[in-house]
PyMOL CGO cylinders between C-alpha atoms (Angstrom):
from pymol import cmd
from pymol.cgo import CYLINDER

trace = [
    CYLINDER, 0.00, 0.00, 0.00, 2.76, 2.43, 1.01, 0.3, 1, 1, 1, 1, 1, 1,
    CYLINDER, 2.76, 2.43, 1.01, 4.71, 1.56, -2.16, 0.3, 1, 1, 1, 1, 1, 1,
    CYLINDER, 4.71, 1.56, -2.16, 1.66, 2.19, -4.34, 0.3, 1, 1, 1, 1, 1, 1,
    CYLINDER, 1.66, 2.19, -4.34, 0.99, 5.50, -2.56, 0.3, 1, 1, 1, 1, 1, 1,
    CYLINDER, 0.99, 5.50, -2.56, 4.62, 6.52, -3.00, 0.3, 1, 1, 1, 1, 1, 1,
    CYLINDER, 4.62, 6.52, -3.00, 4.46, 5.76, -6.73, 0.3, 1, 1, 1, 1, 1, 1,
    CYLINDER, 4.46, 5.76, -6.73, 1.23, 7.73, -7.12, 0.3, 1, 1, 1, 1, 1, 1,
    CYLINDER, 1.23, 7.73, -7.12, 2.57, 10.74, -5.25, 0.3, 1, 1, 1, 1, 1, 1,
    CYLINDER, 2.57, 10.74, -5.25, 5.80, 10.68, -7.25, 0.3, 1, 1, 1, 1, 1, 1,
    CYLINDER, 5.80, 10.68, -7.25, 3.89, 10.67, -10.53, 0.3, 1, 1, 1, 1, 1, 1,
    CYLINDER, 3.89, 10.67, -10.53, 1.72, 13.58, -9.49, 0.3, 1, 1, 1, 1, 1, 1,
    CYLINDER, 1.72, 13.58, -9.49, 4.52, 15.60, -7.90, 0.3, 1, 1, 1, 1, 1, 1,
    CYLINDER, 4.52, 15.60, -7.90, 6.63, 15.05, -11.01, 0.3, 1, 1, 1, 1, 1, 1,
    CYLINDER, 6.63, 15.05, -11.01, 3.64, 16.24, -13.02, 0.3, 1, 1, 1, 1, 1, 1,
    CYLINDER, 3.64, 16.24, -13.02, 3.50, 19.27, -10.77, 0.3, 1, 1, 1, 1, 1, 1,
    CYLINDER, 3.50, 19.27, -10.77, 6.91, 20.33, -11.97, 0.3, 1, 1, 1, 1, 1, 1,
    CYLINDER, 6.91, 20.33, -11.97, 5.83, 19.91, -15.56, 0.3, 1, 1, 1, 1, 1, 1,
    CYLINDER, 5.83, 19.91, -15.56, 2.68, 21.85, -14.75, 0.3, 1, 1, 1, 1, 1, 1,
    CYLINDER, 2.68, 21.85, -14.75, 4.74, 24.46, -13.05, 0.3, 1, 1, 1, 1, 1, 1,
    CYLINDER, 4.74, 24.46, -13.05, 6.72, 24.15, -16.02, 0.3, 1, 1, 1, 1, 1, 1,
    CYLINDER, 6.72, 24.15, -16.02, 3.89, 25.93, -17.82, 0.3, 1, 1, 1, 1, 1, 1,
    CYLINDER, 3.89, 25.93, -17.82, 10.09, 27.07, -22.63, 0.3, 1, 1, 1, 1, 1, 1,
    CYLINDER, 10.09, 27.07, -22.63, 11.13, 30.22, -24.82, 0.3, 1, 1, 1, 1, 1, 1,
    CYLINDER, 11.13, 30.22, -24.82, 12.81, 31.92, -27.76, 0.3, 1, 1, 1, 1, 1, 1,
    CYLINDER, 12.81, 31.92, -27.76, 14.02, 35.51, -27.28, 0.3, 1, 1, 1, 1, 1, 1,
    CYLINDER, 14.02, 35.51, -27.28, 13.82, 38.12, -24.58, 0.3, 1, 1, 1, 1, 1, 1,
    CYLINDER, 13.82, 38.12, -24.58, 15.48, 41.52, -24.05, 0.3, 1, 1, 1, 1, 1, 1,
    CYLINDER, 15.48, 41.52, -24.05, 18.10, 41.28, -21.30, 0.3, 1, 1, 1, 1, 1, 1,
    CYLINDER, 18.10, 41.28, -21.30, 16.50, 44.07, -19.25, 0.3, 1, 1, 1, 1, 1, 1,
    CYLINDER, 16.50, 44.07, -19.25, 13.27, 42.06, -18.93, 0.3, 1, 1, 1, 1, 1, 1,
    CYLINDER, 13.27, 42.06, -18.93, 14.93, 39.53, -16.61, 0.3, 1, 1, 1, 1, 1, 1,
    CYLINDER, 14.93, 39.53, -16.61, 14.66, 40.68, -13.01, 0.3, 1, 1, 1, 1, 1, 1,
    CYLINDER, 14.66, 40.68, -13.01, 15.12, 38.87, -9.67, 0.3, 1, 1, 1, 1, 1, 1,
    CYLINDER, 15.12, 38.87, -9.67, 11.96, 37.91, -7.79, 0.3, 1, 1, 1, 1, 1, 1,
    CYLINDER, 11.96, 37.91, -7.79, 10.52, 35.60, -5.15, 0.3, 1, 1, 1, 1, 1, 1,
    CYLINDER, 10.52, 35.60, -5.15, 7.00, 34.15, -5.56, 0.3, 1, 1, 1, 1, 1, 1,
    CYLINDER, 7.00, 34.15, -5.56, 5.25, 32.21, -2.79, 0.3, 1, 1, 1, 1, 1, 1,
    CYLINDER, 5.25, 32.21, -2.79, 2.51, 29.67, -3.58, 0.3, 1, 1, 1, 1, 1, 1,
    CYLINDER, 2.51, 29.67, -3.58, -0.09, 27.58, -1.81, 0.3, 1, 1, 1, 1, 1, 1,
    CYLINDER, -0.09, 27.58, -1.81, -0.10, 24.04, -3.16, 0.3, 1, 1, 1, 1, 1, 1,
    CYLINDER, -0.10, 24.04, -3.16, -2.87, 21.47, -3.15, 0.3, 1, 1, 1, 1, 1, 1,
    CYLINDER, -2.87, 21.47, -3.15, -2.60, 17.91, -4.48, 0.3, 1, 1, 1, 1, 1, 1,
    CYLINDER, -2.60, 17.91, -4.48, -4.00, 14.53, -3.49, 0.3, 1, 1, 1, 1, 1, 1,
    CYLINDER, -4.00, 14.53, -3.49, -6.01, 16.30, -0.81, 0.3, 1, 1, 1, 1, 1, 1,
    CYLINDER, -6.01, 16.30, -0.81, -2.84, 17.53, 0.90, 0.3, 1, 1, 1, 1, 1, 1,
    CYLINDER, -2.84, 17.53, 0.90, -1.96, 21.17, 1.47, 0.3, 1, 1, 1, 1, 1, 1,
    CYLINDER, -1.96, 21.17, 1.47, 1.59, 22.44, 1.04, 0.3, 1, 1, 1, 1, 1, 1,
    CYLINDER, 1.59, 22.44, 1.04, 3.71, 25.47, 0.22, 0.3, 1, 1, 1, 1, 1, 1,
    CYLINDER, 3.71, 25.47, 0.22, 5.72, 26.39, -2.85, 0.3, 1, 1, 1, 1, 1, 1,
    CYLINDER, 5.72, 26.39, -2.85, 8.29, 29.02, -3.71, 0.3, 1, 1, 1, 1, 1, 1,
    CYLINDER, 8.29, 29.02, -3.71, 9.87, 30.19, -6.97, 0.3, 1, 1, 1, 1, 1, 1,
    CYLINDER, 9.87, 30.19, -6.97, 12.94, 32.42, -7.02, 0.3, 1, 1, 1, 1, 1, 1,
    CYLINDER, 12.94, 32.42, -7.02, 15.04, 34.04, -9.74, 0.3, 1, 1, 1, 1, 1, 1,
    CYLINDER, 15.04, 34.04, -9.74, 18.50, 35.36, -8.83, 0.3, 1, 1, 1, 1, 1, 1,
    CYLINDER, 18.50, 35.36, -8.83, 21.61, 36.52, -10.70, 0.3, 1, 1, 1, 1, 1, 1,
    CYLINDER, 21.61, 36.52, -10.70, 24.29, 33.81, -11.02, 0.3, 1, 1, 1, 1, 1, 1,
    CYLINDER, 24.29, 33.81, -11.02, 27.07, 35.69, -12.81, 0.3, 1, 1, 1, 1, 1, 1,
    CYLINDER, 27.07, 35.69, -12.81, 27.35, 37.76, -15.96, 0.3, 1, 1, 1, 1, 1, 1,
    CYLINDER, 27.35, 37.76, -15.96, 24.27, 37.13, -18.12, 0.3, 1, 1, 1, 1, 1, 1,
    CYLINDER, 24.27, 37.13, -18.12, 23.48, 34.06, -16.00, 0.3, 1, 1, 1, 1, 1, 1,
    CYLINDER, 23.48, 34.06, -16.00, 20.49, 33.40, -13.77, 0.3, 1, 1, 1, 1, 1, 1,
    CYLINDER, 20.49, 33.40, -13.77, 19.42, 30.69, -11.34, 0.3, 1, 1, 1, 1, 1, 1,
    CYLINDER, 19.42, 30.69, -11.34, 15.73, 29.87, -11.34, 0.3, 1, 1, 1, 1, 1, 1,
    CYLINDER, 15.73, 29.87, -11.34, 14.55, 27.66, -8.47, 0.3, 1, 1, 1, 1, 1, 1,
    CYLINDER, 14.55, 27.66, -8.47, 11.36, 25.97, -7.32, 0.3, 1, 1, 1, 1, 1, 1,
    CYLINDER, 11.36, 25.97, -7.32, 10.59, 24.24, -4.03, 0.3, 1, 1, 1, 1, 1, 1,
    CYLINDER, 10.59, 24.24, -4.03, 7.39, 22.51, -2.94, 0.3, 1, 1, 1, 1, 1, 1,
    CYLINDER, 7.39, 22.51, -2.94, 6.86, 21.02, 0.52, 0.3, 1, 1, 1, 1, 1, 1,
    CYLINDER, 6.86, 21.02, 0.52, 4.00, 19.09, 2.12, 0.3, 1, 1, 1, 1, 1, 1,
    CYLINDER, 4.00, 19.09, 2.12, 3.58, 16.45, 4.85, 0.3, 1, 1, 1, 1, 1, 1,
    CYLINDER, 3.58, 16.45, 4.85, 4.18, 13.70, 2.25, 0.3, 1, 1, 1, 1, 1, 1,
    CYLINDER, 4.18, 13.70, 2.25, 6.73, 15.17, -0.13, 0.3, 1, 1, 1, 1, 1, 1,
    CYLINDER, 6.73, 15.17, -0.13, 9.54, 17.68, -0.50, 0.3, 1, 1, 1, 1, 1, 1,
    CYLINDER, 9.54, 17.68, -0.50, 10.64, 18.72, -3.97, 0.3, 1, 1, 1, 1, 1, 1,
    CYLINDER, 10.64, 18.72, -3.97, 13.48, 20.94, -5.16, 0.3, 1, 1, 1, 1, 1, 1,
    CYLINDER, 13.48, 20.94, -5.16, 14.26, 21.95, -8.73, 0.3, 1, 1, 1, 1, 1, 1,
    CYLINDER, 14.26, 21.95, -8.73, 16.61, 24.56, -10.16, 0.3, 1, 1, 1, 1, 1, 1,
    CYLINDER, 16.61, 24.56, -10.16, 17.96, 25.68, -13.53, 0.3, 1, 1, 1, 1, 1, 1,
    CYLINDER, 17.96, 25.68, -13.53, 20.98, 27.81, -14.33, 0.3, 1, 1, 1, 1, 1, 1,
    CYLINDER, 20.98, 27.81, -14.33, 20.50, 29.57, -17.66, 0.3, 1, 1, 1, 1, 1, 1,
    CYLINDER, 20.50, 29.57, -17.66, 22.17, 32.25, -19.70, 0.3, 1, 1, 1, 1, 1, 1,
    CYLINDER, 22.17, 32.25, -19.70, 21.06, 34.99, -22.05, 0.3, 1, 1, 1, 1, 1, 1,
    CYLINDER, 21.06, 34.99, -22.05, 22.74, 34.40, -25.39, 0.3, 1, 1, 1, 1, 1, 1,
    CYLINDER, 22.74, 34.40, -25.39, 21.88, 36.40, -28.49, 0.3, 1, 1, 1, 1, 1, 1,
    CYLINDER, 21.88, 36.40, -28.49, 18.48, 37.29, -27.06, 0.3, 1, 1, 1, 1, 1, 1,
    CYLINDER, 18.48, 37.29, -27.06, 17.68, 33.68, -26.14, 0.3, 1, 1, 1, 1, 1, 1,
    CYLINDER, 17.68, 33.68, -26.14, 17.48, 31.86, -22.83, 0.3, 1, 1, 1, 1, 1, 1,
    CYLINDER, 17.48, 31.86, -22.83, 19.67, 28.76, -22.84, 0.3, 1, 1, 1, 1, 1, 1,
    CYLINDER, 19.67, 28.76, -22.84, 19.70, 26.26, -19.95, 0.3, 1, 1, 1, 1, 1, 1,
    CYLINDER, 19.70, 26.26, -19.95, 23.20, 25.31, -18.84, 0.3, 1, 1, 1, 1, 1, 1,
    CYLINDER, 23.20, 25.31, -18.84, 22.52, 22.94, -15.95, 0.3, 1, 1, 1, 1, 1, 1,
    CYLINDER, 22.52, 22.94, -15.95, 19.67, 21.73, -13.82, 0.3, 1, 1, 1, 1, 1, 1,
    CYLINDER, 19.67, 21.73, -13.82, 19.00, 19.73, -10.68, 0.3, 1, 1, 1, 1, 1, 1,
    CYLINDER, 19.00, 19.73, -10.68, 15.86, 17.92, -9.54, 0.3, 1, 1, 1, 1, 1, 1,
    CYLINDER, 15.86, 17.92, -9.54, 15.57, 16.26, -6.12, 0.3, 1, 1, 1, 1, 1, 1,
    CYLINDER, 15.57, 16.26, -6.12, 12.56, 14.77, -4.38, 0.3, 1, 1, 1, 1, 1, 1,
    CYLINDER, 12.56, 14.77, -4.38, 11.72, 13.04, -1.13, 0.3, 1, 1, 1, 1, 1, 1,
    CYLINDER, 11.72, 13.04, -1.13, 8.39, 11.24, -1.15, 0.3, 1, 1, 1, 1, 1, 1,
    CYLINDER, 8.39, 11.24, -1.15, 7.67, 9.39, 2.09, 0.3, 1, 1, 1, 1, 1, 1,
    CYLINDER, 7.67, 9.39, 2.09, 11.03, 7.63, 2.65, 0.3, 1, 1, 1, 1, 1, 1,
    CYLINDER, 11.03, 7.63, 2.65, 12.20, 7.51, -0.98, 0.3, 1, 1, 1, 1, 1, 1,
    CYLINDER, 12.20, 7.51, -0.98, 14.79, 10.00, -2.26, 0.3, 1, 1, 1, 1, 1, 1,
    CYLINDER, 14.79, 10.00, -2.26, 15.71, 10.71, -5.86, 0.3, 1, 1, 1, 1, 1, 1,
    CYLINDER, 15.71, 10.71, -5.86, 18.13, 13.18, -7.46, 0.3, 1, 1, 1, 1, 1, 1,
    CYLINDER, 18.13, 13.18, -7.46, 18.72, 13.96, -11.12, 0.3, 1, 1, 1, 1, 1, 1,
    CYLINDER, 18.72, 13.96, -11.12, 21.16, 16.41, -12.70, 0.3, 1, 1, 1, 1, 1, 1,
    CYLINDER, 21.16, 16.41, -12.70, 21.09, 17.82, -16.24, 0.3, 1, 1, 1, 1, 1, 1,
    CYLINDER, 21.09, 17.82, -16.24, 23.87, 19.31, -18.36, 0.3, 1, 1, 1, 1, 1, 1,
    CYLINDER, 23.87, 19.31, -18.36, 23.14, 21.33, -21.50, 0.3, 1, 1, 1, 1, 1, 1,
    CYLINDER, 23.14, 21.33, -21.50, 26.40, 21.46, -23.45, 0.3, 1, 1, 1, 1, 1, 1,
    CYLINDER, 26.40, 21.46, -23.45, 25.81, 24.01, -26.18, 0.3, 1, 1, 1, 1, 1, 1,
    CYLINDER, 25.81, 24.01, -26.18, 29.40, 23.73, -27.49, 0.3, 1, 1, 1, 1, 1, 1,
    CYLINDER, 29.40, 23.73, -27.49, 28.69, 20.07, -28.34, 0.3, 1, 1, 1, 1, 1, 1,
    CYLINDER, 28.69, 20.07, -28.34, 24.98, 20.65, -28.96, 0.3, 1, 1, 1, 1, 1, 1,
    CYLINDER, 24.98, 20.65, -28.96, 23.74, 17.91, -26.62, 0.3, 1, 1, 1, 1, 1, 1,
    CYLINDER, 23.74, 17.91, -26.62, 21.96, 17.49, -23.28, 0.3, 1, 1, 1, 1, 1, 1,
    CYLINDER, 21.96, 17.49, -23.28, 22.75, 14.66, -20.82, 0.3, 1, 1, 1, 1, 1, 1,
    CYLINDER, 22.75, 14.66, -20.82, 21.42, 13.49, -17.43, 0.3, 1, 1, 1, 1, 1, 1,
    CYLINDER, 21.42, 13.49, -17.43, 23.03, 11.77, -14.41, 0.3, 1, 1, 1, 1, 1, 1,
    CYLINDER, 23.03, 11.77, -14.41, 21.84, 10.49, -11.05, 0.3, 1, 1, 1, 1, 1, 1,
    CYLINDER, 21.84, 10.49, -11.05, 18.65, 8.50, -10.59, 0.3, 1, 1, 1, 1, 1, 1,
    CYLINDER, 18.65, 8.50, -10.59, 17.88, 8.12, -14.28, 0.3, 1, 1, 1, 1, 1, 1,
    CYLINDER, 17.88, 8.12, -14.28, 17.19, 5.11, -16.48, 0.3, 1, 1, 1, 1, 1, 1,
    CYLINDER, 17.19, 5.11, -16.48, 19.94, 4.36, -19.04, 0.3, 1, 1, 1, 1, 1, 1,
    CYLINDER, 19.94, 4.36, -19.04, 17.60, 5.20, -21.91, 0.3, 1, 1, 1, 1, 1, 1,
    CYLINDER, 17.60, 5.20, -21.91, 16.91, 8.61, -20.33, 0.3, 1, 1, 1, 1, 1, 1,
    CYLINDER, 16.91, 8.61, -20.33, 20.58, 9.58, -19.81, 0.3, 1, 1, 1, 1, 1, 1,
    CYLINDER, 20.58, 9.58, -19.81, 20.95, 11.03, -23.32, 0.3, 1, 1, 1, 1, 1, 1,
    CYLINDER, 20.95, 11.03, -23.32, 22.60, 12.50, -25.19, 0.3, 1, 1, 1, 1, 1, 1,
    CYLINDER, 22.60, 12.50, -25.19, 19.72, 14.43, -26.75, 0.3, 1, 1, 1, 1, 1, 1,
    CYLINDER, 19.72, 14.43, -26.75, 20.59, 16.70, -29.66, 0.3, 1, 1, 1, 1, 1, 1,
    CYLINDER, 20.59, 16.70, -29.66, 19.83, 20.35, -28.87, 0.3, 1, 1, 1, 1, 1, 1,
    CYLINDER, 19.83, 20.35, -28.87, 18.19, 22.85, -31.20, 0.3, 1, 1, 1, 1, 1, 1,
    CYLINDER, 18.19, 22.85, -31.20, 18.20, 26.63, -31.01, 0.3, 1, 1, 1, 1, 1, 1,
    CYLINDER, 18.20, 26.63, -31.01, 15.48, 27.75, -28.59, 0.3, 1, 1, 1, 1, 1, 1,
    CYLINDER, 15.48, 27.75, -28.59, 15.37, 24.49, -26.59, 0.3, 1, 1, 1, 1, 1, 1,
    CYLINDER, 15.37, 24.49, -26.59, 14.79, 24.88, -22.87, 0.3, 1, 1, 1, 1, 1, 1,
    CYLINDER, 14.79, 24.88, -22.87, 13.88, 22.77, -19.87, 0.3, 1, 1, 1, 1, 1, 1,
    CYLINDER, 13.88, 22.77, -19.87, 10.50, 22.49, -18.17, 0.3, 1, 1, 1, 1, 1, 1,
    CYLINDER, 10.50, 22.49, -18.17, 11.10, 25.02, -15.41, 0.3, 1, 1, 1, 1, 1, 1,
    CYLINDER, 11.10, 25.02, -15.41, 11.85, 27.90, -17.77, 0.3, 1, 1, 1, 1, 1, 1,
    CYLINDER, 11.85, 27.90, -17.77, 8.43, 27.61, -19.37, 0.3, 1, 1, 1, 1, 1, 1,
    CYLINDER, 8.43, 27.61, -19.37, 7.03, 29.49, -16.38, 0.3, 1, 1, 1, 1, 1, 1,
    CYLINDER, 7.03, 29.49, -16.38, 8.90, 32.59, -17.49, 0.3, 1, 1, 1, 1, 1, 1,
    CYLINDER, 8.90, 32.59, -17.49, 8.41, 32.02, -21.22, 0.3, 1, 1, 1, 1, 1, 1,
    CYLINDER, 8.41, 32.02, -21.22, 4.61, 31.88, -21.26, 0.3, 1, 1, 1, 1, 1, 1,
    CYLINDER, 4.61, 31.88, -21.26, 4.39, 35.15, -19.33, 0.3, 1, 1, 1, 1, 1, 1,
    CYLINDER, 4.39, 35.15, -19.33, 6.85, 36.83, -21.68, 0.3, 1, 1, 1, 1, 1, 1,
    CYLINDER, 6.85, 36.83, -21.68, 5.34, 35.49, -24.88, 0.3, 1, 1, 1, 1, 1, 1,
    CYLINDER, 5.34, 35.49, -24.88, 1.76, 36.25, -23.89, 0.3, 1, 1, 1, 1, 1, 1,
    CYLINDER, 1.76, 36.25, -23.89, 2.73, 39.85, -23.17, 0.3, 1, 1, 1, 1, 1, 1,
    CYLINDER, 2.73, 39.85, -23.17, 4.57, 40.10, -26.52, 0.3, 1, 1, 1, 1, 1, 1,
    CYLINDER, 4.57, 40.10, -26.52, 1.69, 38.51, -28.43, 0.3, 1, 1, 1, 1, 1, 1,
    CYLINDER, 1.69, 38.51, -28.43, 3.87, 35.63, -29.60, 0.3, 1, 1, 1, 1, 1, 1,
    CYLINDER, 3.87, 35.63, -29.60, 2.71, 32.04, -30.21, 0.3, 1, 1, 1, 1, 1, 1,
    CYLINDER, 2.71, 32.04, -30.21, 3.19, 29.93, -27.08, 0.3, 1, 1, 1, 1, 1, 1,
    CYLINDER, 3.19, 29.93, -27.08, 4.69, 26.88, -28.79, 0.3, 1, 1, 1, 1, 1, 1,
    CYLINDER, 4.69, 26.88, -28.79, 7.79, 25.31, -27.26, 0.3, 1, 1, 1, 1, 1, 1,
    CYLINDER, 7.79, 25.31, -27.26, 10.26, 22.43, -27.58, 0.3, 1, 1, 1, 1, 1, 1,
    CYLINDER, 10.26, 22.43, -27.58, 11.05, 21.16, -24.11, 0.3, 1, 1, 1, 1, 1, 1,
    CYLINDER, 11.05, 21.16, -24.11, 14.15, 19.01, -23.50, 0.3, 1, 1, 1, 1, 1, 1,
    CYLINDER, 14.15, 19.01, -23.50, 13.70, 17.38, -20.10, 0.3, 1, 1, 1, 1, 1, 1,
    CYLINDER, 13.70, 17.38, -20.10, 14.50, 14.02, -18.45, 0.3, 1, 1, 1, 1, 1, 1,
    CYLINDER, 14.50, 14.02, -18.45, 16.07, 12.50, -21.55, 0.3, 1, 1, 1, 1, 1, 1,
    CYLINDER, 16.07, 12.50, -21.55, 13.22, 13.24, -23.92, 0.3, 1, 1, 1, 1, 1, 1,
    CYLINDER, 13.22, 13.24, -23.92, 11.74, 15.96, -26.10, 0.3, 1, 1, 1, 1, 1, 1,
    CYLINDER, 11.74, 15.96, -26.10, 8.18, 17.25, -25.93, 0.3, 1, 1, 1, 1, 1, 1,
    CYLINDER, 8.18, 17.25, -25.93, 6.36, 19.74, -28.11, 0.3, 1, 1, 1, 1, 1, 1,
    CYLINDER, 6.36, 19.74, -28.11, 4.17, 22.03, -25.97, 0.3, 1, 1, 1, 1, 1, 1,
    CYLINDER, 4.17, 22.03, -25.97, 1.51, 24.44, -27.14, 0.3, 1, 1, 1, 1, 1, 1,
    CYLINDER, 1.51, 24.44, -27.14, -0.66, 26.85, -25.12, 0.3, 1, 1, 1, 1, 1, 1,
    CYLINDER, -0.66, 26.85, -25.12, -3.68, 28.85, -26.25, 0.3, 1, 1, 1, 1, 1, 1,
    CYLINDER, -3.68, 28.85, -26.25, -5.61, 31.74, -24.71, 0.3, 1, 1, 1, 1, 1, 1,
    CYLINDER, -5.61, 31.74, -24.71, -8.95, 30.73, -23.20, 0.3, 1, 1, 1, 1, 1, 1,
    CYLINDER, -8.95, 30.73, -23.20, -10.25, 34.16, -22.18, 0.3, 1, 1, 1, 1, 1, 1,
    CYLINDER, -10.25, 34.16, -22.18, -10.10, 36.43, -19.14, 0.3, 1, 1, 1, 1, 1, 1,
    CYLINDER, -10.10, 36.43, -19.14, -10.99, 35.60, -15.55, 0.3, 1, 1, 1, 1, 1, 1,
    CYLINDER, -10.99, 35.60, -15.55, -10.81, 37.32, -12.19, 0.3, 1, 1, 1, 1, 1, 1,
    CYLINDER, -10.81, 37.32, -12.19, -8.68, 35.71, -9.48, 0.3, 1, 1, 1, 1, 1, 1,
    CYLINDER, -8.68, 35.71, -9.48, -7.82, 36.72, -5.92, 0.3, 1, 1, 1, 1, 1, 1,
    CYLINDER, -7.82, 36.72, -5.92, -4.23, 37.36, -4.81, 0.3, 1, 1, 1, 1, 1, 1,
    CYLINDER, -4.23, 37.36, -4.81, -3.54, 38.42, -1.26, 0.3, 1, 1, 1, 1, 1, 1,
    CYLINDER, -3.54, 38.42, -1.26, -7.18, 39.31, -0.77, 0.3, 1, 1, 1, 1, 1, 1,
    CYLINDER, -7.18, 39.31, -0.77, -7.26, 41.52, -3.87, 0.3, 1, 1, 1, 1, 1, 1,
    CYLINDER, -7.26, 41.52, -3.87, -9.15, 40.78, -7.09, 0.3, 1, 1, 1, 1, 1, 1,
    CYLINDER, -9.15, 40.78, -7.09, -6.94, 40.71, -10.20, 0.3, 1, 1, 1, 1, 1, 1,
    CYLINDER, -6.94, 40.71, -10.20, -7.78, 40.36, -13.89, 0.3, 1, 1, 1, 1, 1, 1,
    CYLINDER, -7.78, 40.36, -13.89, -5.97, 37.36, -15.39, 0.3, 1, 1, 1, 1, 1, 1,
    CYLINDER, -5.97, 37.36, -15.39, -5.53, 35.84, -18.84, 0.3, 1, 1, 1, 1, 1, 1,
    CYLINDER, -5.53, 35.84, -18.84, -6.29, 32.12, -18.83, 0.3, 1, 1, 1, 1, 1, 1,
    CYLINDER, -6.29, 32.12, -18.83, -4.13, 29.87, -21.02, 0.3, 1, 1, 1, 1, 1, 1,
    CYLINDER, -4.13, 29.87, -21.02, -4.60, 26.14, -21.64, 0.3, 1, 1, 1, 1, 1, 1,
    CYLINDER, -4.60, 26.14, -21.64, -2.50, 23.23, -22.91, 0.3, 1, 1, 1, 1, 1, 1,
    CYLINDER, -2.50, 23.23, -22.91, -4.00, 19.76, -23.49, 0.3, 1, 1, 1, 1, 1, 1,
    CYLINDER, -4.00, 19.76, -23.49, -2.03, 16.58, -24.11, 0.3, 1, 1, 1, 1, 1, 1,
    CYLINDER, -2.03, 16.58, -24.11, -4.01, 13.34, -24.07, 0.3, 1, 1, 1, 1, 1, 1,
    CYLINDER, -4.01, 13.34, -24.07, -5.79, 12.92, -20.74, 0.3, 1, 1, 1, 1, 1, 1,
    CYLINDER, -5.79, 12.92, -20.74, -3.72, 15.67, -19.12, 0.3, 1, 1, 1, 1, 1, 1,
    CYLINDER, -3.72, 15.67, -19.12, -4.51, 19.37, -19.18, 0.3, 1, 1, 1, 1, 1, 1,
    CYLINDER, -4.51, 19.37, -19.18, -2.55, 22.32, -17.78, 0.3, 1, 1, 1, 1, 1, 1,
    CYLINDER, -2.55, 22.32, -17.78, -4.28, 25.64, -17.13, 0.3, 1, 1, 1, 1, 1, 1,
    CYLINDER, -4.28, 25.64, -17.13, -2.49, 28.81, -16.05, 0.3, 1, 1, 1, 1, 1, 1,
    CYLINDER, -2.49, 28.81, -16.05, -3.70, 32.27, -15.09, 0.3, 1, 1, 1, 1, 1, 1,
    CYLINDER, -3.70, 32.27, -15.09, -1.34, 35.14, -15.97, 0.3, 1, 1, 1, 1, 1, 1,
    CYLINDER, -1.34, 35.14, -15.97, -1.65, 38.56, -14.36, 0.3, 1, 1, 1, 1, 1, 1,
    CYLINDER, -1.65, 38.56, -14.36, -0.11, 41.61, -16.03, 0.3, 1, 1, 1, 1, 1, 1,
    CYLINDER, -0.11, 41.61, -16.03, 3.05, 42.68, -14.21, 0.3, 1, 1, 1, 1, 1, 1,
    CYLINDER, 3.05, 42.68, -14.21, 3.60, 39.32, -12.50, 0.3, 1, 1, 1, 1, 1, 1,
    CYLINDER, 3.60, 39.32, -12.50, 6.75, 37.42, -13.68, 0.3, 1, 1, 1, 1, 1, 1,
    CYLINDER, 6.75, 37.42, -13.68, 5.24, 33.93, -13.27, 0.3, 1, 1, 1, 1, 1, 1,
    CYLINDER, 5.24, 33.93, -13.27, 1.70, 32.51, -13.53, 0.3, 1, 1, 1, 1, 1, 1,
    CYLINDER, 1.70, 32.51, -13.53, -0.55, 33.52, -10.64, 0.3, 1, 1, 1, 1, 1, 1,
    CYLINDER, -0.55, 33.52, -10.64, -2.19, 30.11, -10.64, 0.3, 1, 1, 1, 1, 1, 1,
    CYLINDER, -2.19, 30.11, -10.64, -1.36, 26.76, -12.23, 0.3, 1, 1, 1, 1, 1, 1,
    CYLINDER, -1.36, 26.76, -12.23, -3.84, 23.89, -12.32, 0.3, 1, 1, 1, 1, 1, 1,
    CYLINDER, -3.84, 23.89, -12.32, -3.13, 20.43, -13.69, 0.3, 1, 1, 1, 1, 1, 1,
    CYLINDER, -3.13, 20.43, -13.69, -6.02, 18.10, -14.49, 0.3, 1, 1, 1, 1, 1, 1,
    CYLINDER, -6.02, 18.10, -14.49, -5.73, 14.36, -15.11, 0.3, 1, 1, 1, 1, 1, 1,
    CYLINDER, -5.73, 14.36, -15.11, -8.62, 12.54, -16.80, 0.3, 1, 1, 1, 1, 1, 1,
    CYLINDER, -8.62, 12.54, -16.80, -10.93, 15.47, -16.04, 0.3, 1, 1, 1, 1, 1, 1,
    CYLINDER, -10.93, 15.47, -16.04, -10.09, 15.65, -12.33, 0.3, 1, 1, 1, 1, 1, 1,
    CYLINDER, -10.09, 15.65, -12.33, -8.02, 18.29, -10.55, 0.3, 1, 1, 1, 1, 1, 1,
    CYLINDER, -8.02, 18.29, -10.55, -4.64, 16.78, -9.62, 0.3, 1, 1, 1, 1, 1, 1,
    CYLINDER, -4.64, 16.78, -9.62, -2.47, 19.75, -8.63, 0.3, 1, 1, 1, 1, 1, 1,
    CYLINDER, -2.47, 19.75, -8.63, -3.43, 23.35, -7.89, 0.3, 1, 1, 1, 1, 1, 1,
    CYLINDER, -3.43, 23.35, -7.89, -0.85, 26.09, -7.19, 0.3, 1, 1, 1, 1, 1, 1,
    CYLINDER, -0.85, 26.09, -7.19, -1.96, 29.59, -6.26, 0.3, 1, 1, 1, 1, 1, 1,
    CYLINDER, -1.96, 29.59, -6.26, 0.38, 32.52, -5.73, 0.3, 1, 1, 1, 1, 1, 1,
    CYLINDER, 0.38, 32.52, -5.73, 0.03, 34.33, -2.40, 0.3, 1, 1, 1, 1, 1, 1,
    CYLINDER, 0.03, 34.33, -2.40, 2.66, 36.99, -2.96, 0.3, 1, 1, 1, 1, 1, 1,
    CYLINDER, 2.66, 36.99, -2.96, 5.50, 38.16, -5.21, 0.3, 1, 1, 1, 1, 1, 1,
    CYLINDER, 5.50, 38.16, -5.21, 8.41, 40.35, -4.18, 0.3, 1, 1, 1, 1, 1, 1,
]
cmd.load_cgo(trace, "trace")
């Protein structure tokens, strides 16, 4: 029973990162600014807390991090990326999780000089890579920033995500406007949706906020993960 529960939680918490991972092409350097965003998380009937941060990590380099904690699981994910010719390029990434008593850690390297991405740690041999990189490729976590940027710029939200030893094509469309509450205040948000098989990711983007204000992942028509921002600084 505990093993089955652990597997289920791992699948959904892994999906949370992909959901949070609501990838990108070009962005003016001045548009990248440090921030901290706090979230309330709800999945499998459990309440938890989440935090996203963006901080400088050297010349034209940034470290983007996500943490989610609950009574059953603790998750940490980070990406170091650079601005190169107006594009965001991931350089390295780490992904660690503790679900019940099981720990896993994976590390990614994006070697743009060789044009390949590889993975080490708790990965299956077939997921270790190398995967050939293309211009504009990014990892899942960076999609949080990309959808906000591209929606504001009026660009198509279509991405090629290179993550965990595989490539996925992601596409998001605008599904109208809705009002959401942040810190007790009503805010107008643009709702965007991506559907892939039985899974659906919905995000609400508020003008002036660097990441989605809310991210909801649905699996077979049922809410699986719901993340709601409580404050950004």
